[in-house]
N, C-alpha and C positions, 0 to 999 in steps of 0.2 A: 503494499499499500504506499502511496506516494506520500512524503514529509508534508505535514501542513493540511493534511485532509483528515476530517474527524472522523473516529471510528464508532458506528453505531452500536449502543449496546456494548460496550467493551468487554465486560465480564463473559457475558454469551458467546461474543466471539472467538475469544480465548478458549472458554470451556468445549466449544467445538471444535478447536485445533486440538486439543488434548484427545478428544476421541478420535480425530483421525490419524494423530502420531500412534496412539496405542494400537488402534484397529489394525493400521498400516505396518509398524514396525515393533511392536511391544513394548511392554512398560520399561524394560530396561534402559531404552533409548530415549527415555522422557527425562527433558532437562527444561529449564525455563527457556533455553535457546531455542531448542527443538520446538517448542509451544510458539515463541512468537515467531520463528521462522514460518512455520505453517502457517500462521494467522497473517503473516506479512505486514508485521507491525515491528516497531523498534522495543528492544528488552524491557526498557523503561517503563512503556505502558502497563506491562504485568505488574512491577513493583510500584507503580503509582496507586493502585487499586490494593495491594496485598504489601504487608510488612516482609515476607520471604515466600519462598516455593511450598514450602509446607503449609504455610497457609492458604495459598493460594489452592491447593489439592486438596485442601479439607473444604474450602468454598466451593470448588467444584463437586466433590462428593455429597456435600449438604444439597445443593441444588439438583442434583441428580438421582439423590435418593429420595427426595419429596416427589421427583417427576415420576419414579417408577411406582410408587407407593398411589399417586394420583391414577395412574395407567389400570390399575386392578381395584380401585376402590369400590367399583359400581358392580363387580363380580359376585358377591353375596346376593345383591337385589336380583342376580338371574336365576336363581334356585326355582325349580320349577317349570322354566323353560328351557326349549331345544332338549338336548340330551346332556346328561353330566359329560359325556366325552367331549361332545362340541364345545361348550362352554370352557371346559380345561384347556383345550387346543388351542382356544381363540387367545389365551394369554400369550402365546406365540406374537399373535399378531398385533395385542393391544402394546405389548412392551416395545418401546424404541431399541432395535438391534443393536445400534452403532453405543447407544448408552449402558444396555445391559452387558455386552461384551466389556466395554471399557471399564465399566464398575468391577465387574468379576475379575478382570484380569490386574485391575489396580490395588484391589483390597488383597488380594492373594500376594501379591508382589509387595505391597506396604500395607500389612495388618493394623498398625499403629492408627491408620485414617479412621477405621471403625469407631475408635473412642472419640476422636475430634467430631466427628458426626453426632454419635449420641450426645457428646456435650452439648449440642445445638437444638438437636431434634427431640432427644430422649432416649431412654433403652430400647433397644429393638428397633431402633430406625434406620439404620445402615442396610446401604445393598438392597439386597434379595429377602430381608427379614419381614418387611411389612407385604412383600408378595406373599411369603409362605402364610402370615398371618389371614391375608385374604382369602387364600386358597382353604385354610383351614376352616374360616368363618363359613364360607361358601358350601363346603362339604358337610359341616355341621347342619345347614340350613336343609340342604338336599337330604340327610339323614333322617331330619324330622319328617320330612314328606316321604319317605319312604323310597326314594331313588338311590339312596345307598344304603347298603345293606346294616340291618343295625349289628350285625358283628364286626363291621369293619371300624377300624382307629382313623377318624378324621386328622387325628393330629400326625399321626405315622404318614398317611398319604400323602398331605401337604408335604412334608418334609420329602417325600419320594419323588413328587411332582418338582420343587424344587430343586431338588439335588440333580434331576435331568436338566433343567433350565441352566443350571450352574456347570455342570459338563457340557453340554452344547455351546455355549458361550465359550468355554476354555479351548474347546476342540474345534467346532464346525465354524465359529464366529458368525460373520453375518451371512455365510455361504448358503445357496440355494436350497442344500439338503435339510437346514437344521428344521425348518417347519415340517417337514415331513416325518423326520425321526420322532419329534415331539409328538406328533399326532399318533404314529405308532407306539411309542412308549405308554402314551395315557390310553390308547383302545385297549392296549394289553393290561393295564390297571384296573380299568374299569370293565373288561369283558364280563358280562352277566349281570352288570347293575340294571335294573328295570328303568325302562325309557318313561314312564308314565308314574306320574305320584299315586302311591298305594292308599 
């Protein structure tokens, strides 16, 4: 970006650059210089908004953790509609893949970021934790309707679905196979679940 040209929403511009660096090159290549170079701005722009690079990464993780939580907030209200398999499979479409991949890889590479996010948003707020809670609430609601067997453990199922999302983010990234693999895994988990409320 040419000097003297204002950067609209500079924080979001820099956050988007973090995602491109991690998705494209991996978290080990993540530096303030790599981010600002990817964003096409001077390094000083980042440090005019954040005290240091760690604070910047926590700021990114807070913003994107909130975004991931918002993407699945409506899932429990879908109980009783479509099928359990379809509703859970749509999580992969609801979540912004670049963000999911970046958050998963970043927090695995720099686990201390979790504490920084939770200091701002509260316990259990970082990364995929709110996604897991939304899936749990959804499955519990479906169980009350009889579309998840009474013998099933919604908490364990939510953990498994979240684990699949985590694995796909680490291995398939934003590749075209991820959605298909997610659907197949969920279909296998929910095989035999009633399709209508009992």
